[in-house]
C-alpha positions as CSV (number, residue, x, y, z in Angstrom):
1,X,27.9,-3.0,18.7
2,X,29.2,0.5,18.3
3,X,28.6,2.9,21.2
4,X,25.8,5.4,20.3
5,X,26.1,8.8,21.9
6,X,23.9,11.8,21.7
7,X,24.6,15.3,23.0
8,X,21.9,17.1,25.0
9,X,21.4,20.4,26.9
10,X,19.1,21.4,29.8
11,X,16.0,23.0,28.5
12,X,14.0,25.9,30.0
13,X,11.6,26.6,27.1
14,X,8.1,25.3,27.6
15,X,4.7,25.9,26.0
16,X,4.9,28.3,23.0
17,X,8.7,28.5,23.4
18,X,8.9,25.0,22.0
19,X,8.0,26.2,18.5
20,X,11.1,28.4,18.4
21,X,13.3,25.4,19.3
22,X,11.8,23.3,16.5
23,X,12.3,26.1,14.0
24,X,16.0,26.0,15.0
25,X,16.0,22.3,14.3
26,X,16.2,21.4,18.0
27,X,14.1,18.7,19.5
28,X,12.5,19.1,22.9
29,X,12.8,16.0,25.1
30,X,12.7,14.7,28.6
31,X,14.9,12.3,30.5
32,X,13.7,10.3,33.5
33,X,14.4,7.1,35.4
34,X,14.5,5.3,38.7
35,X,16.3,7.4,41.3
36,X,16.6,10.1,38.6
37,X,14.2,13.1,38.7
38,X,12.5,14.0,35.4
39,X,14.5,16.7,33.6
40,X,13.6,18.8,30.5
41,X,16.3,18.7,27.8
42,X,16.8,19.3,24.2
43,X,18.9,17.6,21.5
44,X,19.8,18.6,17.9
45,X,17.2,17.2,15.6
46,X,19.8,15.9,13.0
47,X,21.8,14.1,15.7
48,X,18.7,12.6,17.2
49,X,17.5,11.3,13.8
50,X,20.8,9.5,13.4
51,X,20.8,8.0,16.9
52,X,17.2,6.9,16.5
53,X,18.1,5.3,13.1
54,X,20.8,3.2,14.8
55,X,19.1,2.5,18.2
56,X,15.4,2.6,17.6
57,X,13.6,2.1,20.8
58,X,15.5,-1.0,22.0
59,X,19.3,-0.3,21.8
60,X,21.3,1.6,24.4
61,X,22.2,5.3,23.9
62,X,24.5,7.4,26.0
63,X,23.1,10.8,26.6
64,X,25.8,13.3,27.1
65,X,24.3,16.0,29.4
66,X,26.8,18.4,30.8
67,X,29.4,16.3,32.6
68,X,27.1,13.3,32.8
69,X,27.0,10.4,30.4
70,X,23.6,8.8,31.0
71,X,22.7,5.3,29.7
72,X,19.2,5.6,28.2
73,X,16.8,4.0,26.0
74,X,14.5,6.0,23.7
75,X,11.1,5.1,25.1
76,X,8.6,7.4,23.2
77,X,8.8,9.4,20.1
78,X,6.1,11.9,18.8
79,X,5.9,12.9,15.1
80,X,3.9,15.5,13.3
81,X,1.1,13.6,11.5
82,X,1.5,15.8,8.4
83,X,5.3,16.5,8.0
84,X,6.3,13.2,9.8
85,X,9.0,15.3,11.6
86,X,10.1,14.5,15.1
87,X,8.2,16.6,17.7
88,X,9.3,15.2,21.0
89,X,11.2,12.3,22.6
90,X,11.4,10.6,25.9
91,X,14.7,9.1,27.3
92,X,14.4,6.4,29.9
93,X,17.6,6.3,32.1
94,X,18.4,2.7,32.9
95,X,20.9,0.8,35.2
96,X,23.5,-1.3,33.4
97,X,23.0,-3.9,36.1
98,X,19.3,-4.4,35.9
99,X,17.5,-6.2,33.0
100,X,14.9,-4.3,31.1
101,X,12.2,-5.3,28.6
102,X,12.0,-3.8,25.2
103,X,10.2,-4.5,21.8
104,X,12.6,-5.4,19.1
105,X,11.8,-5.3,15.4
106,X,12.1,-8.5,13.4
107,X,13.9,-8.3,10.0
108,X,13.1,-11.0,7.5
109,X,16.1,-12.2,5.5
110,X,16.7,-14.7,2.7
111,X,14.3,-16.1,0.2
112,X,11.6,-18.8,0.8
113,X,11.6,-21.7,-1.8
114,X,7.8,-22.0,-1.1
115,X,7.3,-18.5,-2.3
116,X,9.8,-18.5,-5.2
117,X,9.1,-22.0,-6.6
118,X,5.6,-22.8,-5.4
119,X,4.2,-19.2,-5.8
120,X,3.1,-19.2,-2.2
121,X,2.2,-16.2,-0.2
122,X,4.4,-15.2,2.8
123,X,2.4,-14.4,5.9
124,X,4.1,-12.6,8.8
125,X,2.3,-13.1,12.1
126,X,4.8,-11.0,14.1
127,X,6.9,-8.0,13.1
128,X,8.3,-7.3,16.5
129,X,8.9,-9.2,19.7
130,X,9.4,-8.4,23.3
131,X,12.7,-9.4,24.9
132,X,14.4,-9.0,28.2
133,X,18.1,-8.3,28.7
134,X,20.7,-6.0,30.3
135,X,20.5,-2.6,28.5
136,X,23.9,-3.1,26.9
137,X,22.9,-6.5,25.5
138,X,19.6,-5.4,23.9
139,X,19.7,-5.9,20.1
140,X,18.6,-3.3,17.6
141,X,16.8,-5.9,15.5
142,X,16.5,-9.7,15.2
143,X,16.9,-11.5,11.9
144,X,14.4,-14.1,10.8
145,X,15.7,-16.4,8.0
146,X,12.8,-17.4,5.8
147,X,14.9,-19.7,3.5
148,X,13.8,-22.6,5.7
149,X,10.2,-22.2,4.5
150,X,10.4,-24.8,1.7
151,X,6.8,-26.1,1.8
152,X,3.4,-25.0,2.9
153,X,3.8,-27.2,6.0
154,X,6.9,-25.3,7.2
155,X,6.7,-22.5,9.7
156,X,9.0,-20.4,11.8
157,X,8.2,-20.1,15.5
158,X,9.6,-18.0,18.3
159,X,11.8,-20.8,19.6
160,X,13.5,-21.0,16.2
161,X,15.0,-17.5,16.6
162,X,18.7,-17.1,17.0
163,X,19.1,-14.7,19.9
164,X,22.2,-12.8,21.1
165,X,23.8,-14.0,24.4
166,X,21.9,-12.7,27.5
167,X,18.7,-12.1,25.6
168,X,15.5,-14.0,26.4
169,X,12.1,-13.8,24.7
170,X,8.9,-13.0,26.7
171,X,6.5,-14.5,24.0
172,X,5.4,-18.2,23.9
173,X,8.1,-20.3,22.2
174,X,5.5,-22.0,20.1
175,X,4.0,-18.8,18.7
176,X,4.2,-18.7,14.9
177,X,6.2,-15.9,13.4
178,X,5.9,-16.7,9.7
179,X,4.6,-19.3,7.3
180,X,3.8,-19.6,3.5
181,X,0.2,-20.0,2.4
182,X,-0.7,-22.0,-0.6
183,X,-1.9,-19.8,-3.5
184,X,-5.6,-19.8,-4.3
185,X,-6.3,-21.3,-7.7
186,X,-8.4,-19.6,-10.4
187,X,-10.9,-22.4,-10.1
188,X,-11.4,-21.8,-6.4
189,X,-11.7,-18.1,-7.0
190,X,-14.3,-18.7,-9.6
191,X,-16.2,-21.0,-7.3
192,X,-16.1,-18.4,-4.6
193,X,-17.5,-15.6,-6.9
194,X,-20.2,-18.0,-8.2
195,X,-21.2,-18.8,-4.6
196,X,-21.5,-15.1,-3.8
197,X,-23.5,-14.3,-6.9
198,X,-26.0,-17.1,-6.3
199,X,-29.0,-15.9,-4.3
200,X,-31.8,-18.2,-3.1
201,X,-35.4,-16.9,-2.4
202,X,-34.7,-17.5,1.3
203,X,-31.8,-15.0,1.1
204,X,-33.9,-12.2,-0.5
205,X,-34.7,-9.5,2.0
206,X,-38.5,-9.3,2.7
207,X,-39.9,-5.8,2.8
208,X,-43.4,-4.8,3.5
209,X,-44.6,-1.8,1.8
210,X,-46.7,0.6,3.9
211,X,-50.3,-0.1,3.7
212,X,-49.9,-3.5,1.9
213,X,-50.1,-7.1,3.0
214,X,-47.8,-8.3,0.2
215,X,-44.2,-9.2,1.1
216,X,-42.1,-7.7,-1.7
217,X,-38.9,-9.5,-2.7
218,X,-40.0,-13.1,-3.4
219,X,-41.6,-13.9,-6.8
220,X,-44.6,-16.2,-6.8
221,X,-44.1,-19.7,-7.9
222,X,-45.2,-20.8,-11.4
223,X,-48.9,-21.0,-11.8
224,X,-49.5,-18.8,-8.7
225,X,-50.9,-15.3,-8.9
226,X,-50.0,-12.4,-6.9
227,X,-52.4,-11.8,-4.1
228,X,-54.6,-8.7,-4.5
229,X,-53.6,-5.8,-2.6
230,X,-56.3,-4.3,-0.4
231,X,-56.2,-0.5,-0.3
232,X,-57.2,1.1,2.9
233,X,-60.3,3.3,2.7
234,X,-59.4,6.9,3.5
């Protein structure tokens, strides 16, 4: 995998001063780690966006800070809820000799015969998975080939994933990642709608009007008369 680098500078601006940084298309950030004191930094917004696109929050990035080249993983990113622009980022400094855990995105590839030929519906139970590996071995994404889903009985489980060397999965090996559901026929849809529209007397909500002894909501049976309502004397 290509080495991802990102230039950074020490940051002194805090509070209201961060707005000026963002106006200049500079992203405020912080870098921290074991045996590494937390340090406020800033990175160019354009450069960060490109690095984040390549690395996400699972691949290794080398943060060029002064004369240091720090191996880090982007651990947290904040975005503006309206503009969707990056507002802040955290970088976790890691040791290249110690394994770390990270959540890696699953990318579904190929075409399922059960979907294409049998008109089934692809159900994705997982879109990401937690793995453990040395930082330099962490993948950016893991491919899931759905071309093996040929019938409605087929499914893809965690143990079916093809993982890079040195990468292990934290999830249960028998956890289902994806399967194809049989389409619902028009007949079954009609039956469901008919069942919903059929209401029995027992299902009618019973309401008592104030001052009345008559239960409203259930019609009297054939041949019966409605009981007389006794009005209270005022």
